C-alpha positions in Angstrom: 27.9 152.5 -8.1 28.7 148.8 -7.5 32.0 147.4 -6.6 32.2 145.8 -10.0 31.6 149.0 -12.1 33.2 151.7 -9.7 36.8 151.1 -10.8 38.8 149.4 -13.5 38.5 145.6 -13.5 41.2 143.1 -13.0 42.7 140.6 -15.4 43.3 137.1 -14.1 45.0 134.7 -16.3 45.6 131.1 -16.0 48.7 129.3 -17.4 50.4 125.8 -17.7 51.0 123.0 -20.2 49.0 120.6 -21.8 46.3 118.7 -19.6 46.9 121.0 -16.6 43.2 121.8 -16.3 43.2 125.4 -17.1 39.6 125.6 -19.0 38.2 123.8 -15.9 39.9 126.1 -13.2 39.1 129.1 -15.5 35.5 128.6 -14.8 36.1 128.0 -11.2 37.7 131.5 -10.9 34.8 132.9 -12.8 32.4 131.5 -10.5 34.4 132.4 -7.3 34.5 136.1 -8.6 31.0 136.1 -9.1 29.8 134.9 -6.3 31.4 137.7 -4.6 29.6 140.4 -6.5 32.1 140.9 -9.4 31.1 141.0 -13.1 33.4 138.7 -14.8 34.2 137.9 -18.4 35.6 134.4 -19.3 37.8 134.4 -22.4 40.7 132.4 -24.0 43.9 132.6 -26.0 44.6 132.2 -28.8 41.0 133.6 -29.6 38.4 135.6 -27.7 37.3 137.8 -30.4 36.1 136.9 -33.9 39.4 137.7 -35.6 41.4 136.4 -33.0 39.5 133.0 -33.1 40.2 132.9 -36.8 43.8 133.3 -36.4 43.5 130.4 -33.7 42.6 128.1 -36.4 45.7 129.1 -38.5 47.8 128.7 -35.5 46.8 125.5 -34.1 46.4 124.0 -37.7 48.8 121.2 -39.1 50.2 122.9 -42.3 52.1 120.8 -44.7 54.7 123.6 -45.0 55.2 123.5 -41.2 55.0 126.7 -38.9 58.4 128.3 -38.2 58.9 129.8 -34.7 59.0 133.0 -36.2 55.6 132.8 -37.9 54.1 131.0 -34.6 55.1 134.0 -32.2 53.8 136.6 -34.8 50.3 134.8 -35.4 50.1 134.5 -31.6 50.8 138.2 -30.9 48.4 139.1 -33.9 45.5 137.2 -32.2 46.5 138.9 -28.8 46.4 142.3 -30.3 42.8 141.7 -31.7 41.6 140.0 -28.4 43.0 142.8 -26.2 41.5 145.7 -28.2 38.2 144.2 -28.9 37.6 142.1 -25.8 39.8 142.5 -22.7 40.4 146.1 -22.6 36.9 147.1 -23.1 35.8 144.9 -20.4 38.4 145.9 -18.0 37.5 149.6 -18.5 33.8 148.7 -17.9 35.0 147.6 -14.5 34.5 143.9 -15.1 37.0 141.4 -14.1 38.6 139.1 -16.9 39.5 135.5 -16.6 41.7 134.4 -19.5 42.7 131.0 -20.3 46.2 131.5 -21.3 47.8 134.8 -22.0 51.3 136.5 -22.5 53.1 134.1 -20.3 52.2 131.3 -22.5 54.0 133.1 -25.4 57.0 133.6 -23.3 57.0 129.5 -22.4 56.2 128.3 -25.6 57.7 130.3 -28.3 60.7 131.9 -26.0 61.6 128.8 -23.9 60.1 126.1 -26.3 60.6 127.1 -29.7 63.8 129.5 -28.6 62.7 132.6 -30.4 64.9 135.4 -29.2 63.7 137.2 -25.9 64.3 140.6 -27.8 61.6 139.7 -30.4 59.4 138.3 -27.7 59.7 141.7 -25.6 59.6 143.7 -28.8 56.2 142.0 -29.7 55.1 142.4 -26.1 55.5 146.2 -25.9 53.8 146.9 -29.2 50.6 144.9 -28.4 50.3 145.4 -24.6 52.8 148.5 -23.7 53.3 148.0 -20.0 49.8 146.3 -19.5 50.1 143.1 -17.5 47.8 140.5 -16.0 46.8 141.6 -12.3 47.2 137.9 -11.2 48.4 134.7 -13.0 47.7 131.3 -11.6 50.3 128.7 -13.0 48.9 125.3 -12.9 52.2 123.2 -12.8 52.4 119.5 -13.3 54.8 116.9 -14.9 54.9 117.4 -18.7 54.3 113.7 -19.5 51.3 113.5 -17.2 49.7 116.6 -18.7 50.1 115.4 -22.3 48.5 112.0 -21.1 45.6 113.9 -19.7 45.2 116.1 -22.8 45.1 112.8 -25.0 42.7 111.2 -22.6 40.3 114.2 -23.3 40.8 113.9 -27.0 42.0 117.6 -26.8 44.9 117.5 -29.2 46.8 119.8 -31.7 50.0 120.1 -33.1 51.7 121.2 -29.8 51.1 117.4 -28.4 53.3 116.1 -31.2 56.4 118.2 -29.9 59.1 116.4 -28.2 59.4 115.8 -24.4 62.4 118.1 -24.4 60.1 120.7 -25.8 57.4 120.3 -23.1 60.0 120.4 -20.4 61.5 123.4 -21.6 58.1 125.0 -21.6 57.5 124.0 -18.0 60.7 125.5 -17.2 59.9 128.8 -19.0 56.5 129.1 -16.8 58.5 128.3 -13.8 60.9 130.9 -14.7 58.4 133.3 -15.0 57.1 132.5 -11.5 60.6 132.9 -10.0 60.8 136.3 -11.8 57.6 137.5 -10.7 56.0 135.8 -7.4 53.9 138.4 -6.7 51.9 138.1 -9.9 52.6 134.6 -10.7 51.2 132.0 -8.3 52.2 128.3 -8.7 49.3 125.8 -8.2 50.3 122.0 -7.7 47.9 120.6 -10.7 48.9 117.0 -10.4 46.2 116.5 -7.8 42.2 115.9 -8.5 40.4 119.1 -9.8 38.5 119.7 -6.5 42.0 119.9 -4.5 43.4 122.4 -7.4 40.4 124.6 -7.0 40.8 124.6 -3.3 44.6 125.7 -3.6 43.2 128.3 -6.1 40.6 129.5 -3.7 43.2 130.4 -1.0 45.2 132.2 -3.3 42.3 134.3 -4.7 41.3 135.2 -0.8 44.6 136.3 -0.1 44.8 138.2 -3.3 41.6 139.9 -3.2 42.2 141.0 0.3 45.3 142.6 -0.5 43.9 144.5 -3.7 40.8 145.7 -2.1 
């Protein structure tokens, strides 16, 4: 059997605020792993399966009645449950690596820190959907919240989260950084304020070190 199919695959997630360049760097991670003989699935959250993509449209929609924090986190985990069981878990079990643009840490940062949903509610949903499963490696693309928002607007990649306050975006950033402080072996912080090529170079160093340690 090849390395890619002889054992369970690995889950690598990319996290960060708006405009951090997660999608670009997720493609870089996929290509880096593929070049080294891994079979790789690239996916995203919310979304990643037909049902999860349908829920994504609801989550990101601008509803006249509003979306309460409790409704938002429940929808996020509903999409994650569909994505996990239909897409991520089968790929991992088949020995494929999975690279995911956003995952569980986004719910922690956006809904717990940003929207101030209780940590108990988050933990209960996390346990229900994932049990003890966690990403093998998380790349946190960190940058100033206002710079990230400006980049997102320049790309025309806006949704209702971009309408949130500066205080909200700062809380989200602190939520991500708190996660990194709590789990430094899993969550690696990458300076995302530089050019994309420099961000990729930082990620390549992390991936090489991590791959050597997990071989």
